[in-house]
N, C-alpha and C positions, 0 to 999 in steps of 0.2 A: 953749102946749101943742104938742108935736110928737108925733104918733103914727107909729110905725115898725113895720114887719114885721121879719123877720130881717135883721140887718146884720152885716157882718164887722168894721166899725170903730166899734163901739158907743162906744168911749172918746171919740170926737169929739163925740158928743151928750151922753153922761152927764157929761162934764167940765163942761159948761155948765149942767147941770140943778140946780135947787134940790131937787127931789124926783123920785125915779125909781120908776116902776111897771114891773115886769118879771116874767117867768117866773122859775123858780128854778134855772136851769142854773148849774153850778159855775163855768164860765169867766166868765160875766157877773158873778156874785156876787163872784168874786175881784177883778175889775176895779173894782167899786163899793167894795170894801173898801179897796183901795189908794188910791182917790180920796176915801175917807171921805165917802160920800154916804148920805143917808137913803133907805131903800128900802122900798117896799111890794111884797111878793112875792105873785103869784097863781100858785101852783104848778100845773103840769099833773099830774093824778093818773094819767094814762094812759101816761106814758112809762116806759121800761124800769125795772123794779124800784122804781118810785115814788121815784126819786132826787130829783126836785124837791121832793116833799113832805118827804122826809127832810132835805134841805138847809134848807127853810123852817122845819121844826120845830126844828132845831138852832139856827138864828139867832134864832128866837122865844125859845127857852130862854135864850139869851145876851143877850136884850133888844137885839138888833142889827138887827131888822127888824120891820115890821108884816106880818102874813100875812092875806090875804083869800082864802079858798077859793072855788072857782067856784060852789058852791051859794049862797054868801053874797055874790055879786058886787055886790049893792046897797050893801054896806058900803064899797065902794071910794071912792065920792064922799065919804062921811063922813070916811074916813081921810085922803084927800088934803087936804081942807079943814082937818082937825085938824093935820096936819103944816105946812101953809102958814101956819096961825095960831099955831103954837108953835115959835119958833126954838129954845127950850130942848129940846123933844122931838126936833127935827131934829138938834140938836147931840149929844144923848145917843145916839140911834140911830147916827148917823154915827161917833161916837167908839167905841162898842161894836163896830161892824162893823169899823172900822179896826184895832182891837186884835187881831182874828182874822186879819188879813192876814199873809202871810209875806214879809218883805223878801228880796230877792235869790233868789227861788225858783228861777229858771232856773239861776243859778250853783250853788245847793245841789244841784240835781238833776244837773247836769253833774259836779260834784265827786264825788257818789255813784257815778255811772257810771264815771268815771275810776278811782276807788278800787277798784271791783269788778274793772275790767279789769286793774289792777296786781296785785291779789291772784290773779286767775286766771292771769296771766302768770307770777307767782312760783311757782305750783304746777307749772308745766310744765317 
């Protein structure tokens, strides 16, 4: 078990993890999706617009993560043990999360920006 606060290079740790317990920020969730990792999300309900709760609910709906809300934090231990004891559940969650990943996202965004620039230039 490795407990970390905020880190910029989460991929170094999550890549080696069997199960990840994390907040529900989009950047970390995207990293875990690319890595196809089973995740338990404890979303912070207090951050801007409730975005972590929205992210968590979306993944729960897609059966791509287990959600433990802060008032139910006692369920965290139960869910960690459940995942560690069930390779099949881990695999299902990881695969479902991975299906939501966007391959080559940076290149797709760059292409979109370049295309917009070309269209803008053509108008002038």
